[in-house]
C-alpha positions as CSV (number, residue, x, y, z in Angstrom):
1,X,-21.5,8.6,78.9
2,X,-23.8,6.5,76.7
3,X,-23.2,6.3,72.9
4,X,-26.6,6.2,71.2
5,X,-26.6,4.9,67.7
6,X,-29.5,4.2,65.4
7,X,-29.5,0.6,64.1
8,X,-29.0,0.4,60.4
9,X,-31.6,-2.3,60.0
10,X,-33.9,-4.4,62.2
11,X,-31.5,-7.3,62.1
12,X,-29.0,-5.5,64.3
13,X,-31.5,-5.2,67.2
14,X,-31.9,-8.2,69.6
15,X,-35.2,-9.8,70.3
16,X,-35.3,-8.4,73.8
17,X,-34.6,-4.9,72.5
18,X,-37.5,-5.2,70.1
19,X,-39.8,-6.3,73.0
20,X,-38.8,-3.4,75.1
21,X,-39.6,-1.0,72.2
22,X,-43.2,-2.2,71.8
23,X,-44.7,0.4,74.2
24,X,-42.7,3.1,72.5
25,X,-43.9,2.0,69.1
26,X,-47.5,2.0,70.3
27,X,-47.1,5.5,71.8
28,X,-45.5,6.9,68.6
29,X,-48.1,5.5,66.3
30,X,-51.0,6.6,68.6
31,X,-49.5,10.1,68.7
32,X,-49.5,10.3,64.9
33,X,-53.0,9.0,64.7
34,X,-54.2,11.4,67.3
35,X,-52.8,14.4,65.4
36,X,-54.4,13.1,62.2
37,X,-57.8,12.8,64.0
38,X,-57.4,16.3,65.4
39,X,-56.7,17.7,62.0
40,X,-59.7,15.8,60.6
41,X,-61.9,17.4,63.3
42,X,-60.6,20.8,62.2
43,X,-61.6,20.1,58.6
44,X,-64.9,18.6,59.6
45,X,-65.7,21.7,61.7
46,X,-65.2,23.9,58.7
47,X,-67.3,21.7,56.4
48,X,-70.3,21.0,58.6
49,X,-72.2,23.4,60.8
50,X,-73.7,20.4,62.6
51,X,-70.2,19.1,63.5
52,X,-69.2,22.6,64.6
53,X,-72.2,22.8,66.9
54,X,-71.6,19.3,68.3
55,X,-67.9,20.1,69.0
56,X,-68.8,23.4,70.8
57,X,-68.8,21.9,74.3
58,X,-68.2,25.3,75.9
59,X,-69.7,28.4,74.3
60,X,-66.9,30.7,75.4
61,X,-64.4,28.4,73.7
62,X,-66.4,27.2,70.7
63,X,-65.6,24.1,68.7
64,X,-61.9,24.2,69.9
65,X,-63.1,22.6,73.2
66,X,-64.6,19.6,71.4
67,X,-61.8,19.2,68.9
68,X,-59.2,19.1,71.7
69,X,-61.2,16.8,74.0
70,X,-62.1,14.3,71.3
71,X,-58.6,14.5,69.8
72,X,-57.0,13.6,73.1
73,X,-59.6,10.9,73.8
74,X,-59.0,9.3,70.4
75,X,-55.2,9.4,71.1
76,X,-55.6,7.7,74.4
77,X,-58.0,5.0,73.1
78,X,-55.7,4.3,70.1
79,X,-52.7,4.2,72.4
80,X,-54.3,1.6,74.7
81,X,-55.5,-0.5,71.7
82,X,-52.1,-0.4,70.0
83,X,-50.3,-1.2,73.3
84,X,-52.4,-4.4,73.6
85,X,-52.3,-5.2,69.9
86,X,-48.5,-4.9,69.6
87,X,-47.7,-7.1,72.6
88,X,-47.0,-10.1,70.3
89,X,-45.7,-8.4,67.2
90,X,-42.3,-6.8,66.4
91,X,-42.2,-3.5,64.7
92,X,-39.0,-1.6,64.1
93,X,-38.8,1.6,66.2
94,X,-37.2,3.6,63.4
95,X,-40.0,2.6,61.0
96,X,-42.6,3.5,63.6
97,X,-41.0,6.9,64.1
98,X,-41.0,7.6,60.3
99,X,-44.7,6.6,60.1
100,X,-45.6,8.8,63.0
101,X,-43.7,11.8,61.5
102,X,-45.7,11.4,58.3
103,X,-49.0,11.2,60.2
104,X,-48.1,14.3,62.2
105,X,-47.3,16.1,59.0
106,X,-50.6,15.2,57.5
107,X,-52.5,16.2,60.7
108,X,-50.7,19.5,61.0
109,X,-51.4,20.2,57.3
110,X,-55.1,19.7,58.1
111,X,-55.0,22.5,60.7
112,X,-53.7,25.2,58.3
113,X,-56.4,27.7,57.1
114,X,-55.1,27.5,53.5
115,X,-55.9,23.7,53.5
116,X,-59.1,23.5,55.5
117,X,-60.7,26.5,53.7
118,X,-60.5,24.5,50.5
119,X,-63.4,22.5,52.0
120,X,-65.5,25.4,53.4
């Protein structure tokens, strides 16, 4: 059985460990950014009738169809860009996880009616 332990700082991880974590870091940060973009689309839909009409790709679904499709597309594009951009840099996996959690929290906050109705 493998004993998984979180490193206490980035100095404890070897250079090869950091290299193998680059795709994971890119995926985590892209996931957080995708959730923030989805949340922003929710808020923009409430603010603007034009955005709501633009995001209504399927009439039976309404703007949810556009919010979902554009949110996923943004996530995929950001993931690809970050994957390429982080090939030559080293970012701590734990730090990337913390940043992504903050972004997910912000994005989820944007989807709550109590929040987005402040802008309506």
